[in-house]
C-alpha positions in Angstrom: 0.0 0.0 0.0 1.1 3.5 -0.7 2.8 5.0 2.3 1.2 8.4 1.6 -2.4 7.3 0.9 -4.6 4.9 3.0 -7.5 4.1 0.7 -9.8 3.1 3.6 -9.2 6.5 5.3 -9.5 8.4 2.0 -12.8 6.8 1.1 -14.0 7.5 4.7 -13.0 11.2 4.4 -14.7 11.5 1.1 -17.9 10.0 2.5 -17.9 12.5 5.4 -17.3 15.4 3.0 -20.2 14.1 0.8 -22.4 13.8 3.9 -21.7 17.4 5.0 -22.2 18.9 1.5 -25.4 17.0 1.0 -26.7 18.3 4.3 -25.8 21.9 3.2 -27.5 21.2 -0.1 -30.7 20.0 1.6 -30.6 23.1 3.8 -30.2 25.4 0.7 -33.0 23.6 -1.1 -35.3 24.0 1.9 -34.7 27.7 1.8 -35.1 27.6 -2.0 -31.6 29.2 -2.3 -30.8 28.0 -5.8 -27.4 29.8 -5.9 -26.1 28.1 -2.7 -27.6 24.8 -3.8 -25.9 24.9 -7.1 -22.6 25.7 -5.4 -23.0 22.6 -3.2 -23.9 20.5 -6.2 -20.8 21.7 -8.0 -18.7 20.7 -5.0 -20.3 17.2 -5.1 -19.6 17.0 -8.8 -15.9 17.8 -8.3 -15.6 15.4 -5.3 -17.8 12.6 -6.8 -16.0 12.3 -10.2 -12.7 11.0 -8.9 -14.4 9.1 -6.1 -16.8 7.2 -8.3 -14.1 6.6 -10.9 -11.8 5.0 -8.3 -14.7 2.9 -7.0 -15.8 1.6 -10.4 -12.4 1.2 -12.1 -10.6 -0.5 -9.2 -12.3 -0.8 -5.8 -15.6 -2.5 -6.8 -13.9 -5.0 -9.1 -11.5 -6.0 -6.3 -14.3 -6.2 -3.7 -16.4 -8.4 -6.1 -14.6 -11.4 -4.7 -16.6 -10.9 -1.5 -20.0 -10.1 -3.0 -20.2 -11.6 -6.4 -21.6 -10.3 -9.7 -25.1 -9.5 -8.5 -24.1 -7.2 -5.7 -21.4 -5.6 -7.8 -24.1 -4.7 -10.4 -26.3 -3.3 -7.5 -23.4 -1.0 -6.6 -23.1 0.2 -10.2 -26.9 0.7 -10.3 -26.6 2.9 -7.2 -24.1 5.0 -9.1 -26.5 5.2 -12.0 -29.2 6.6 -9.7 -26.8 9.2 -8.3 -25.7 10.3 -11.8 -29.3 10.6 -13.0 -30.3 12.5 -9.9 -27.3 14.8 -10.3 -28.2 15.6 -13.8 -31.8 16.4 -13.0 -30.8 18.5 -10.0 -28.3 20.4 -12.1 -31.0 21.0 -14.7 -33.4 22.5 -12.2 -30.8 24.6 -10.3 -29.2 25.8 -13.6 -32.3 28.0 -14.1 -31.2 30.0 -11.0 -34.4 29.4 -9.1 -36.7 26.6 -8.0 -40.4 26.2 -7.5 -41.9 24.6 -4.4 -42.5 21.5 -6.4 -38.9 21.4 -7.7 -37.5 21.9 -4.2 -39.6 19.0 -3.0 -38.4 16.9 -6.0 -34.8 17.7 -5.3 -35.2 16.9 -1.6 -36.6 13.5 -2.6 -33.8 12.8 -5.0 -31.2 13.6 -2.5 -32.8 11.5 0.2 -33.7 8.5 -1.9 -31.1 8.5 -4.7 -27.9 10.2 -3.4 -27.7 9.9 0.4 -27.9 6.1 0.5 -24.7 5.8 -1.5 -22.2 7.0 1.1 -24.0 4.8 3.6 -23.6 1.8 1.4 -20.0 2.6 0.5 -19.0 3.3 4.1 -20.0 -0.3 4.9 -17.6 -1.5 2.2 -14.7 -0.2 4.3 -15.1 -3.2 6.7 -14.4 -5.5 3.7 -11.6 -3.3 2.4 -9.8 -4.1 5.7 -9.6 -7.7 4.5 -7.8 -6.9 1.3 -4.2 -7.6 0.6 -1.5 -5.0 0.7 -1.3 -5.2 -3.1 -5.1 -4.7 -3.5 -5.1 -1.7 -1.2 -2.1 -0.3 -3.0 -3.9 -0.6 -6.4 -7.0 1.2 -4.9 -4.8 3.9 -3.4 -3.1 4.4 -6.8 -6.5 4.6 -8.5 -7.7 7.2 -6.0 -4.6 9.2 -6.5 -4.8 9.0 -10.3 -8.5 9.9 -10.4 -7.9 12.9 -8.1 -5.0 14.2 -10.2 -7.1 14.0 -13.3 -10.0 15.7 -11.5 -12.8 14.9 -13.9 -16.1 15.9 -12.3 -18.8 13.3 -11.9 -21.2 14.3 -14.6 -18.4 14.8 -17.1 -16.9 11.5 -16.2 -20.3 9.8 -16.6 -20.8 11.3 -20.0 -17.3 11.1 -21.5 -15.3 8.4 -19.8 -17.5 5.9 -17.9 -18.1 2.8 -20.0 -21.5 2.2 -18.5 -23.9 4.9 -19.8 -27.1 6.1 -18.2 
């Protein structure tokens, strides 16, 4: 494993940042503050791209040995839901305002499609603890590479991700 990057700790830090940004996003949506909500969404987009990329390109395939193909596909489907929700929220917030109905729709998408993902992923950490040093090193290298490239989530989903939604 890389002496400078612990992939379990890095994923945990990302999940905590996502949690905090999502809570701020929910608060902004509740106030119908589209500008702040869009800022929070852009933060999630920047953080989520490298995170999802490392998960899909390296971490999930390595963890598949514990869960098998069916659960692996469920994890990818969870990413699909987050990406679709992110696109829809961006579309709404991109107008610079939101109606009461749109605020309610965004809140439901965050709670039902986005918030569950860091919860699920955080649980994967207890299985990452069972990986070999080589497997952890490969995940650490993937995280580092994805962060250096810094492709935001929605751009990654559109241009790089093999699985299209």
